[in-house]
C-alpha atoms as one frame of an Amber mdcrd trajectory, in Angstrom:
protein
 -23.165 -46.068  12.018 -20.463 -48.731  11.813 -17.282 -47.764  10.036 -15.473
 -49.731   7.370 -12.263 -51.600   8.135  -9.369 -51.967   5.694  -5.951 -53.597
   6.033  -2.865 -51.769   4.801   0.136 -53.206   2.987   3.563 -51.619   3.483
   5.297 -50.863   0.174   8.480 -49.481   1.701   9.978 -46.824   3.927   9.672
 -43.253   2.660  12.846 -41.258   2.100  12.963 -37.762   0.597  14.264 -37.928
  -2.957  16.669 -35.103  -2.172  18.781 -37.560  -0.152  18.972 -39.878  -3.145
  19.833 -36.982  -5.458  22.635 -35.904  -3.106  24.031 -39.438  -3.047  24.030
 -39.556  -6.859  25.802 -36.195  -6.973  28.669 -37.563  -4.881  30.043 -36.654
  -1.470  28.980 -33.145  -0.412  31.608 -30.627   0.750  32.734 -30.840   4.382
  31.159 -27.422   4.996  27.643 -28.761   4.334  25.545 -29.197   7.482  24.080
 -32.539   8.544  20.700 -30.924   9.100  18.167 -30.873   6.294  14.499 -30.186
   5.723  12.015 -30.961   2.981   8.371 -30.560   2.112   6.032 -31.960  -0.509
   3.704 -29.699  -2.461   1.005 -29.883  -5.093   2.433 -28.597  -8.413  -0.761
 -26.572  -8.789   0.720 -24.207  -6.173   3.547 -23.236  -8.533   1.568 -23.228
 -11.785   1.235 -20.004 -13.793  -2.507 -19.356 -13.787  -2.283 -17.415 -17.074
  -0.412 -20.133 -18.955  -2.399 -21.302 -21.972  -0.498 -24.482 -22.747   2.150
 -26.843 -21.399   4.701 -26.394 -24.170   7.713 -25.233 -22.167   9.680 -27.323
 -19.680   8.338 -25.598 -16.566   4.684 -25.834 -17.582   5.156 -29.462 -18.573
   6.696 -30.345 -15.214   3.953 -28.549 -13.312   1.276 -30.414 -15.262   2.247
 -33.619 -13.440  -0.366 -34.616 -10.887   2.017 -36.219  -8.398   3.591 -34.428
  -5.437   6.697 -32.326  -5.970   9.453 -32.039  -3.351  11.680 -29.219  -2.179
  14.727 -30.509  -0.304  16.751 -27.919   1.643  20.197 -28.329   3.141  22.597
 -25.512   3.980  22.524 -23.080   1.055  21.141 -25.530  -1.505  17.663 -26.520
  -2.691  16.745 -29.524  -4.839  13.354 -29.381  -6.553  12.309 -32.842  -7.688
   9.291 -34.297  -9.468   8.861 -37.937  -8.575  12.236 -39.605  -9.114  13.666
 -36.795 -11.269  15.533 -33.633 -10.286  13.806 -30.696 -11.937  15.866 -27.749
 -10.671  18.765 -27.033  -8.332  19.336 -23.762  -6.504  22.608 -22.755  -4.841
  22.396 -19.615  -2.717  25.164 -17.388  -1.366  24.289 -18.080   2.283  22.451
 -20.639   4.395  18.682 -20.868   4.116  16.403 -20.107   7.065  13.028 -20.882
   5.475  11.423 -21.466   2.071   7.840 -21.080   0.856   5.814 -20.530  -2.294
   3.914 -17.242  -2.527   2.198 -15.042  -5.113   3.455 -11.449  -5.136   2.642
  -8.562  -7.434   1.245 -10.491 -10.398  -0.998 -13.031  -8.623  -0.950 -15.445
 -11.543   2.757 -16.146 -11.062   4.054 -18.265  -8.189   7.366 -17.235  -6.635
   9.787 -19.237  -4.520  10.650 -17.055  -1.513  13.848 -17.924   0.361  14.690
 -16.327   3.710  18.316 -15.757   4.717  19.626 -14.048   7.831  20.117 -10.725
   6.057  18.066 -10.834   2.859  15.144 -12.362   0.991  15.777 -14.121  -2.318
  12.860 -14.549  -4.722  12.850 -16.857  -7.761  10.154 -17.323 -10.352   9.680
 -20.748 -11.919  11.841 -19.740 -14.900  14.821 -19.054 -12.642  14.814 -15.236
 -12.641  15.940 -13.920  -9.270  15.481 -10.827  -7.110  17.335 -10.235  -3.831
  15.841  -7.874  -1.241  17.713  -6.591   1.828  15.821  -6.930   5.083  15.189
  -3.880   7.295  15.629  -5.810  10.544  16.055  -9.389  11.730  13.281 -11.527
  10.222  12.667 -14.850  11.945  10.149 -16.410   9.548   8.139 -15.871   6.366
   4.603 -17.037   5.632   2.462 -16.973   2.452  -0.927 -15.229   2.329  -3.225
 -15.040  -0.721  -2.080 -11.472  -1.461   1.515 -11.331  -0.280   4.317 -12.540
   1.951   4.087 -12.083   5.721   7.393 -11.447   7.535   7.740 -11.761  11.304
  10.324  -9.505  12.927  12.449 -10.408  15.910  12.001  -8.200  18.953  14.968
  -5.893  19.396  16.013  -3.363  22.021  15.166   0.334  21.718  12.178  -0.130
  19.448   9.814   2.861  19.467   6.628   2.778  21.484   3.297   2.020  19.843
   2.612   4.484  17.038  -0.131   6.769  18.440  -2.749   6.933  15.720  -5.379
   4.585  17.124  -8.707   6.025  18.140 -12.167   4.996  19.196 -13.552   8.496
  18.723 -16.529   8.627  16.342 -15.132  11.920  15.061 -12.117  10.153  13.562
 -13.155   7.940  10.690 -11.110   5.453   8.681  -9.868   8.250   6.414  -8.325
  10.145   9.344  -6.715   7.029  10.789  -5.227   6.026   7.447  -3.912   9.538
   6.828  -2.058   9.372  10.128  -0.892   5.831   9.390   0.446   6.903   5.992
   2.449   9.707   7.608   4.094   7.275  10.024   4.806   4.809   7.224   6.411
   7.535   5.109   8.675   8.450   8.041   9.802   4.830   8.260   8.358   4.309
  11.718   6.049   1.488  10.660   8.722  -1.063   9.793  10.548  -0.248  13.051
   7.494  -0.816  15.240   5.414  -3.469  13.507   6.082  -7.044  14.585   4.713
  -8.307  11.276   5.412  -6.859   7.826   3.699  -7.556   4.509   5.395  -7.661
   1.111   2.848  -7.473  -1.705   5.232  -6.914  -4.623   8.938  -7.784  -5.049
   9.570  -4.245  -6.280   7.830  -2.516  -3.354   8.898  -1.790   0.214   7.794
  -3.941   3.131   4.711  -2.411   4.760   3.718  -2.566   8.447   0.570  -4.395
   9.484  -2.187  -3.370  11.878  -4.340  -5.037  14.479  -8.039  -4.411  15.037
  -9.321  -5.028  18.568 -12.351  -3.542  20.322 -12.918  -1.050  17.549  -9.330
   0.243  17.671  -6.815   0.131  14.848  -3.206  -0.048  16.074   0.112  -0.826
  14.539   0.673  -4.547  15.077   3.324  -4.876  17.778   2.596  -8.442  18.848
   6.137  -9.792  19.204   4.925 -12.503  21.583   2.472 -13.793  18.958   4.652
 -16.230  17.037   3.126 -17.157  13.712   2.843 -20.933  13.363   0.677 -21.206
  10.238  -0.904 -19.228   7.403  -3.060 -20.182   4.430  -2.068 -19.216   0.905
  -5.671 -19.712  -0.256  -7.726 -17.822   2.341  -6.492 -14.900   4.521  -5.991
 -16.743   7.809  -3.095 -16.842  10.288  -2.563 -18.911  13.443  -0.216 -17.814
  16.230   0.941 -18.954  19.662   1.686 -16.777  22.698   3.945 -18.684  25.109
   3.476 -16.240  27.990  -0.310 -16.533  27.810  -0.219 -20.234  26.790  -2.696
 -19.243  24.098  -3.327 -20.071  20.454  -5.085 -17.491  18.291  -6.677 -17.546
  14.872  -6.648 -14.307  12.885  -8.247 -13.133   9.666  -6.259 -10.699   7.510
  -8.303  -7.898   5.968  -7.492  -4.820   3.911  -8.635  -1.488   5.305  -9.835
   0.311   2.199  -8.907   3.962   1.857 -11.196   6.651   0.448  -8.735   9.525
   0.747  -9.523  12.284  -1.719  -7.087  13.906  -4.155  -6.613  17.083  -2.089
  -5.673  15.094   1.007  -3.362  12.946  -1.081  -1.329  15.842  -2.408  -0.945
  17.247   1.098   0.686  14.064   2.357   4.393  14.858   2.067   3.883  15.714
  -1.633   4.764  12.224  -2.799   3.262  10.089  -5.514  -0.301   8.993  -4.804
   0.348   5.294  -5.297   3.206   5.368  -2.791   1.087   7.177  -0.198  -1.935
   4.965  -0.447  -0.828   1.367  -0.040  -3.468  -1.036   1.088  -3.248  -1.271
   4.857  -3.378  -4.861   6.085  -5.167  -5.410   9.381  -5.440  -8.592  11.471
  -8.592  -9.361  13.441  -8.641 -12.130  16.052 -11.584 -14.497  15.569 -10.677
 -17.303  17.992  -8.369 -18.057  20.893  -7.703 -21.231  22.838  -5.934 -21.220
  26.196  -4.067 -23.796  28.245  -1.467 -25.191  25.818   2.049 -25.155  27.313
   3.637 -25.471  23.870   2.658 -24.397  20.380   0.788 -26.823  18.156   3.402
 -28.713  16.158   1.184 -28.766  13.074  -1.729 -26.660  11.807  -3.722 -27.370
   8.640  -7.117 -26.876   7.019  -9.682 -29.577   6.352 -13.428 -29.755   5.720
 -16.255 -30.605   8.103 -18.926 -33.155   7.164 -21.278 -30.229   6.381 -18.711
 -28.803   3.914 -17.590 -26.037   6.312 -13.845 -25.319   6.429 -12.039 -26.416
   9.591  -8.700 -25.304  11.049  -6.932 -28.159  12.857  -4.290 -27.790  15.599
  -2.272 -30.946  16.282  -0.661 -31.178  19.742   1.740 -34.100  19.715   2.662
 -33.886  23.413  -1.016 -33.951  24.403  -1.804 -36.488  21.686  -4.851 -34.652
  20.465  -6.144 -32.910  17.364  -8.219 -29.795  18.060 -10.526 -28.772  15.201
 -12.207 -25.357  14.948 -15.046 -24.902  12.463 -15.171 -21.672  10.451 -18.162
 -19.702   9.265 -17.919 -17.931   5.916 -20.466 -15.248   5.063 -20.643 -13.034
   1.984 -21.565  -9.414   2.824 -21.633  -6.728   0.130 -19.616  -8.929  -2.240
 -16.961  -9.429   0.446 -16.117 -12.700   2.183 -16.200 -12.453   5.992 -14.596
 -15.177   8.148 -15.647 -16.022  11.672 -15.694 -19.001  14.016 -18.908 -20.876
  14.654 -19.949 -20.647  18.333 -19.175 -23.806  20.308 -18.015 -25.560  17.160
 -14.707 -27.133  18.167 -13.857 -30.704  19.086 -10.911 -32.936  20.008  -9.777
 -36.239  18.534  -7.169 -38.477  20.171  -4.191 -38.599  17.829  -0.508 -39.452
  17.717  -0.224 -37.874  14.253  -2.617 -36.238  11.801  -2.621 -34.929   8.254
  -5.108 -33.608   5.667  -5.863 -35.965   2.780  -8.080 -35.855  -0.282 -10.146
 -39.039  -0.354 -13.933 -38.771  -0.366 -14.435 -35.842  -2.786 -11.250 -35.441
  -4.864 -12.608 -32.804  -7.290 -15.009 -30.998  -4.968 -14.312 -27.461  -3.719
 -15.748 -25.372  -0.893 -15.335 -21.903  -2.356 -11.597 -21.580  -3.061 -10.713
 -24.558  -0.878 -10.549 -28.183  -2.019 -12.597 -30.619   0.036 -10.154 -32.235
   2.458 -10.521 -35.139   4.887  -8.344 -35.925   7.913  -6.165 -38.991   8.433
  -5.315 -39.697  12.075  -2.908 -42.155  13.650  -4.795 -43.180  16.787  -3.262
 -44.368  20.085  -4.588 -47.848  19.281  -2.036 -48.000  16.429  -4.645 -47.756
  13.675  -5.241 -45.108  11.024  -8.654 -43.439  11.080 -10.182 -41.461   8.206
 -12.368 -38.552   9.319 -14.680 -36.178   7.525 -14.972 -33.472  10.155 -16.104
 -35.216  13.359 -17.371 -38.300  11.569 -15.066 -41.315  11.376 -15.497 -43.001
   8.003 -12.988 -45.833   7.953 -10.366 -47.658  10.031  -7.127 -48.875   8.477
  -5.380 -51.686  10.335  -1.588 -51.438  10.236   0.648 -54.477   9.714   2.024
 -56.003  12.906   5.585 -55.146  11.828   4.738 -51.453  12.227   4.629 -50.934
  15.947   3.853 -47.568  17.507   7.457 -46.777  18.456   8.673 -47.276  14.905
   5.944 -45.043  13.520   6.690 -42.309  16.065  10.377 -42.461  15.146   9.423
 -41.843  11.544   7.360 -38.832  12.611  10.350 -37.018  14.129  11.572 -33.905
  12.348  14.394 -34.565   9.861  17.906 -34.042  11.169
């Protein structure tokens, strides 16, 4: 099938509005760093799902359909809507990373800000909570049910907590009882490479890994998280030593511990003994990449199946892996379709909403893929199928486009 061809018109060069807002504010202090970062987001991410109207200022701003921007430099954040500054945040120390996440009350979106020694959490109304960090945290990532924190490997960490078992005589109840004991002693947060925060008022909890029928504390310091989804429980990681990308599904291990066993566990309150234990299960791995994918995102295949895309800029390719979603006993199970991955030549790639703007695949919006091809044209894909080619103006040569794709300074 022949694809359509369209010609593009350049309206202007994009610049984050945060730079304009800084210029209007006047010269920044000499202590402010030259480096900055920014990201655009759909205001739906920050909307209060329980809000009944758009009467207040926050709800009104989040009802706008255009992209919002968070601009980060040093210890400051500028939240803008279009060409208007909506909020400014000034923190006590420099910012390592920022993301939106839903903690505790899932209807409310929270702005989570990582510093070297603490985690600052704002709600959209400006209320703030500051949490000290147990160890050095290198990055934070949103999941549908909490905030994932990756710890830095440090010397003298304890060995793997010995409560894993493949014995049929030890069921999930026994494993979780042992896990709860180790968590209560504080060993979990010392050992686990990844922690989960499910409520701003709770402690960070260790995570677990399920492989070959064994449940172990997750001590995968070489697995650097490079992407998570805040809509479905998926995580992507890269292991430099193995030159391997992995895709994981996060699942809760449900506990059926009875009341008698509960009261015997250190005689503490039941709700503090029985947190939900988060376990990661690897569903896909791809070997041979010398560097981590510089961008990971979700899109939709032409048969409406969700797809996880890994963009490798050095190799100039986009690897897409198709997911299989099955409902078993009212639970959603994620897996990877056998032999359902493909490569597309690409200099850059991004998810876009074009062909079905109001269509959803379960919780996920239907998303196409826009690719900048080596031939200096933009190609619109739905899964593997190319739908349209957009011819760029001659003034936009490949080198100029690649310069614009570099990370902000």
